[in-house]
C-alpha positions in Angstrom: -13.9 -24.2 -35.3 -10.9 -23.8 -33.7 -9.4 -21.1 -31.4 -7.6 -19.3 -33.7 -10.2 -19.3 -36.1 -12.7 -18.2 -33.9 -10.5 -14.6 -33.4 -10.1 -14.2 -37.1 -13.6 -13.8 -37.6 -14.5 -12.1 -34.4 -15.5 -9.2 -36.5 -18.1 -10.7 -38.7 -19.5 -12.4 -35.8 -19.7 -9.1 -34.2 -22.0 -7.5 -37.0 -24.3 -10.7 -36.8 -24.7 -10.3 -33.4 -25.4 -6.5 -34.0 -27.8 -7.6 -36.6 -29.5 -10.0 -34.2 -29.6 -7.9 -31.6 -31.2 -4.7 -33.8 -33.9 -7.1 -35.5 -34.8 -8.9 -32.0 -35.0 -5.6 -30.1 -37.0 -3.9 -33.1 -39.4 -7.0 -33.7 -40.1 -7.7 -30.0 -39.4 -4.8 -28.2 -41.1 -5.8 -24.7 -38.7 -9.0 -24.4 -35.6 -7.5 -25.7 -36.3 -4.4 -23.0 -36.1 -7.5 -20.4 -32.3 -8.1 -21.5 -31.5 -5.1 -19.7 -30.9 -6.9 -16.1 -28.5 -8.9 -18.0 -26.1 -5.7 -18.9 -23.5 -6.1 -15.6 -23.0 -9.5 -15.6 -22.6 -9.5 -19.2 -20.2 -7.1 -19.1 -18.4 -8.5 -15.9 -18.4 -12.0 -17.9 -16.3 -10.2 -20.8 -14.3 -8.5 -18.6 -13.2 -11.6 -16.4 -12.5 -13.1 -20.1 -10.2 -10.3 -20.9 -8.6 -10.0 -18.4 -7.8 -13.7 -18.5 -5.7 -12.8 -21.2 -3.9 -10.6 -19.9 -0.2 -11.4 -19.4 0.3 -10.3 -16.0 3.9 -11.2 -15.3 4.8 -9.3 -18.2 2.9 -6.2 -17.3 5.6 -4.4 -16.1 7.5 -4.7 -19.1 4.5 -3.3 -21.0 4.6 -0.2 -18.6 8.4 0.1 -18.7 7.7 1.5 -22.3 7.4 4.8 -20.9 7.1 6.9 -24.3 4.0 4.6 -25.3 2.3 5.1 -21.7 3.0 8.8 -21.9 1.5 8.5 -25.2 -1.4 6.8 -24.6 -1.9 9.2 -21.3 -1.8 12.5 -23.3 -4.0 11.6 -26.0 -6.4 9.9 -23.6 -6.5 12.1 -20.9 -5.4 15.7 -22.1 -6.3 16.0 -25.9 -9.3 14.0 -26.2 -11.0 15.9 -23.3 -10.1 18.8 -24.7 -11.7 17.9 -28.4 -14.7 16.4 -26.3 -15.3 19.6 -24.5 -15.0 21.7 -28.2 -17.6 19.3 -29.9 -20.3 18.7 -27.7 -20.8 22.5 -27.0 -23.7 22.5 -28.9 -25.3 20.0 -26.8 -25.3 22.0 -24.0 -29.2 22.5 -24.2 -30.0 18.6 -24.0 -28.2 17.7 -21.2 -29.4 13.8 -21.2 -27.4 13.4 -24.5 -24.6 15.6 -23.6 -23.9 13.2 -20.4 -24.2 10.3 -22.5 -22.2 11.7 -25.1 -19.7 12.2 -22.1 -19.8 9.0 -20.5 -18.9 7.2 -23.8 -16.3 9.9 -25.8 -14.4 10.6 -22.4 -13.2 6.5 -21.5 -11.0 4.6 -24.0 -11.7 1.2 -24.9 -10.3 -1.7 -23.2 -11.4 -4.3 -24.6 -12.6 -5.0 -28.2 -9.6 -2.2 -28.9 -7.2 -5.0 -28.7 -8.8 -7.0 -31.3 -9.0 -4.1 -33.5 -5.4 -2.8 -33.1 -4.3 -6.5 -33.7 -6.4 -6.5 -36.9 -5.2 -2.9 -37.7 -1.3 -4.0 -37.7 -0.9 -2.2 -34.1 0.8 -3.7 -31.0 -2.3 -5.6 -29.1 -0.1 -7.0 -26.8 1.1 -3.8 -25.5 -2.3 -2.4 -25.6 -3.1 -5.7 -23.6 -0.8 -5.0 -21.0 -1.8 -1.1 -20.6 -5.7 -1.8 -19.7 -5.4 -1.6 -16.1 -3.9 1.6 -16.3 -6.5 3.0 -18.8 -9.2 1.7 -16.6 -7.9 3.3 -13.4 -7.2 6.6 -14.7 -10.8 7.2 -16.6 -12.4 5.9 -13.4 -10.3 8.3 -11.6 -11.2 11.2 -14.0 -14.3 10.4 -15.5 -16.2 12.3 -12.3 -14.3 15.1 -13.0 -14.7 15.5 -16.0 -17.9 15.3 -15.5 -17.9 17.8 -13.2 -16.3 20.6 -15.6 -17.1 20.1 -19.1 -20.8 20.5 -19.0 -21.2 24.0 -17.3 -23.3 25.0 -14.5 -26.5 25.3 -16.9 -26.6 21.8 -17.8 -24.8 20.4 -14.1 -26.3 17.0 -13.6 -25.8 15.6 -10.0 -24.2 12.0 -10.6 -23.5 10.3 -7.9 -20.2 8.5 -6.9 -22.0 5.2 -5.9 -22.4 3.8 -9.7 -18.8 4.5 -10.3 -17.9 2.6 -7.0 -20.6 0.2 -8.2 -19.2 -0.1 -11.6 -15.3 -0.4 -10.8 -16.3 -3.1 -8.4 -18.4 -5.3 -10.1 -16.8 -4.7 -13.6 -13.4 -4.4 -12.8 -12.2 -5.1 -9.4 -14.2 -8.4 -9.3 -13.3 -9.5 -12.6 -9.6 -8.6 -12.3 -9.0 -10.4 -8.9 -11.0 -13.7 -10.5 -8.5 -13.6 -13.3 -5.6 -12.8 -11.0 -6.3 -15.5 -9.0 -7.5 -18.0 -11.8 -4.0 -17.4 -13.5 -2.0 -18.3 -10.2 -4.1 -21.6 -9.8 -3.8 -22.4 -13.2 0.1 -22.8 -12.6 -0.9 -25.4 -9.3 -3.6 -26.8 -10.3 -4.2 -29.1 -13.3 -8.4 -28.5 -13.1 -7.8 -24.7 -13.0 -5.7 -24.9 -15.7 -8.1 -26.5 -18.2 -10.9 -23.9 -16.6 -8.5 -21.0 -17.7 -7.6 -23.1 -21.5 -11.2 -23.5 -21.7 -12.0 -19.5 -21.6 -9.3 -18.7 -23.9 -12.0 -19.5 -26.1 -14.4 -17.1 -24.5 -13.6 -13.2 -25.2 -14.9 -13.5 -28.6 -18.7 -15.0 -27.5 -18.6 -13.3 -24.8 -18.5 -9.4 -26.4 -21.2 -11.0 -28.9 -23.2 -11.6 -26.0 -22.6 -8.5 -24.6 -23.5 -6.6 -27.8 -26.8 -9.0 -28.1 -28.0 -7.8 -24.9 -26.8 -4.1 -25.1 -28.3 -3.2 -28.2 -31.1 -5.5 -28.0 -32.4 -4.0 -24.5 -31.8 -0.5 -26.1 -32.2 -0.4 -29.9 -35.8 0.0 -29.6 -35.6 3.4 -27.6 -33.1 4.4 -30.2 -35.7 4.1 -32.8 -38.1 5.8 -31.1 -35.9 8.7 -30.1 -34.0 9.2 -33.2 -35.1 12.8 -33.6 -33.7 13.8 -30.3 -30.3 11.8 -31.0 -29.7 13.1 -34.5 -27.5 16.4 -32.6 -25.4 13.8 -31.3 -24.7 12.0 -34.7 -22.3 14.7 -36.2 -20.7 15.1 -33.3 -19.5 11.2 -33.2 -18.3 11.6 -36.8 -17.1 14.3 -36.0 -14.6 12.3 -33.1 -14.5 9.5 -35.3 -12.4 11.6 -37.9 -10.3 13.6 -35.2 -10.0 11.5 -32.5 -7.6 9.2 -34.3 -5.8 12.4 -35.9 -5.1 13.3 -32.4 -3.5 9.8 -31.7 -1.2 9.7 -34.2 -0.1 13.3 -33.9 0.7 12.0 -30.1 2.4 9.3 -31.1 4.6 11.5 -34.1 5.4 13.6 -31.2 6.9 11.2 -29.1 8.8 9.3 -31.9 6.9 6.2 -31.1 7.3 3.4 -34.2 4.7 2.3 -36.6 3.4 -0.2 -34.4 3.5 1.2 -31.4 2.1 4.3 -32.8 -1.0 2.8 -34.4 -1.8 1.3 -31.2 -2.0 4.8 -29.4 -4.2 5.6 -32.4 -6.6 3.3 -32.2 -6.9 3.6 -28.4 -7.4 7.5 -28.6 -10.6 6.4 -31.6 -12.2 3.4 -29.9 -14.2 4.2 -27.0 -15.6 2.1 -23.7 -19.1 2.2 -24.4 -20.1 -1.3 -23.1 -18.6 -0.7 -19.9 -20.4 3.1 -19.3 -23.7 1.7 -20.1 -24.4 0.7 -16.2 -23.5 4.1 -15.8 -25.7 6.1 -17.9 -28.8 3.7 -16.4 -27.6 4.9 -13.3 -28.6 8.5 -14.0 -31.5 10.5 -12.8 -34.6 9.1 -13.6 -35.2 11.5 -16.6 -32.3 11.2 -18.6 -31.3 7.9 -18.0 -32.9 6.4 -21.0 -32.0 9.0 -23.5 -28.1 8.8 -22.1 -28.0 5.2 -22.7 -29.6 5.7 -26.5 -26.8 8.3 -26.8 -24.3 5.6 -25.7 -25.7 2.5 -28.1 -25.8 5.2 -31.1 -22.1 5.7 -30.6 -21.7 2.2 -30.1 -23.1 1.8 -33.7 -21.1 4.1 -35.5 -17.7 3.2 -34.1 -18.3 -0.4 -35.2 -18.7 0.7 -38.7 -15.6 3.2 -38.6 -13.5 0.7 -37.2 -13.8 -1.8 -40.6 -12.3 1.9 -42.0 -9.6 2.4 -39.4 -8.5 -1.3 -39.9 -7.6 -0.4 -43.4 -6.9 3.2 -43.0 -4.4 3.3 -40.1 -2.3 0.9 -41.0 -1.4 2.9 -44.4 -0.8 6.3 -43.2 0.4 5.4 -39.7 3.6 5.2 -40.5 3.5 4.8 -44.4 6.6 3.7 -45.6 
């Protein structure tokens, strides 16, 4: 299998990874739970592989598309937070699940959204170029959202430390290493070969992250499914309404079809894998339930993405 075939078959690969993780996690929960220590390094490896695919020299060109950037920012950091505030009002009596839902729904995806955008006939290259901006904005605004949305009755002390640590370990370090690798590849044949080898890695790295994350958490999700039931309608409502908000924003800014689809996919696809370490850094009495809420969203979203890749190209914009 060559690189193009690997990328073309990545969706089935991800679902096989999810099935393996779920079965393994349920059949051997004690062993699978130990995979939790690999979550952060696995995600860091994925981010490094993804950052190596970013055309750093073309970032300026992508950011020059002001209407696209404006649509991304308005949809993801103004309209989506308002939507999340409304649909999570019924979760305020369950703080752990509420915080888990907020963590995942308020953070736009920066990894496999590129994959689904490409399959869904959006501008994956432009989406990829915008990922650093999305990362920086979500990490800057997430503490503010978590301070405002839950309200005083469900307020929880969330230390800034885990956010800083997550930013450094999952974003800053992989990004710096990727920039150095790309710069070195222009001067050193050895680094160029290393870079070429890592071009194969985003799909296997994503599959590895899914196995580590879902395998380590699925047993707890199943065990606590009754407590998690209230958040499932919230996630389903989000998966219906979020792409509508993204498409409306793109329409208001008169974006062409390909770019509008990118905004729509970005609005609907969330950053569940990267925020999971933040949930695991919450106070002990809520960390596991919050993490389970995030994993539940991941499982629902993967199914919905299969619908998106058919529906979004047909409706945004149908000639």
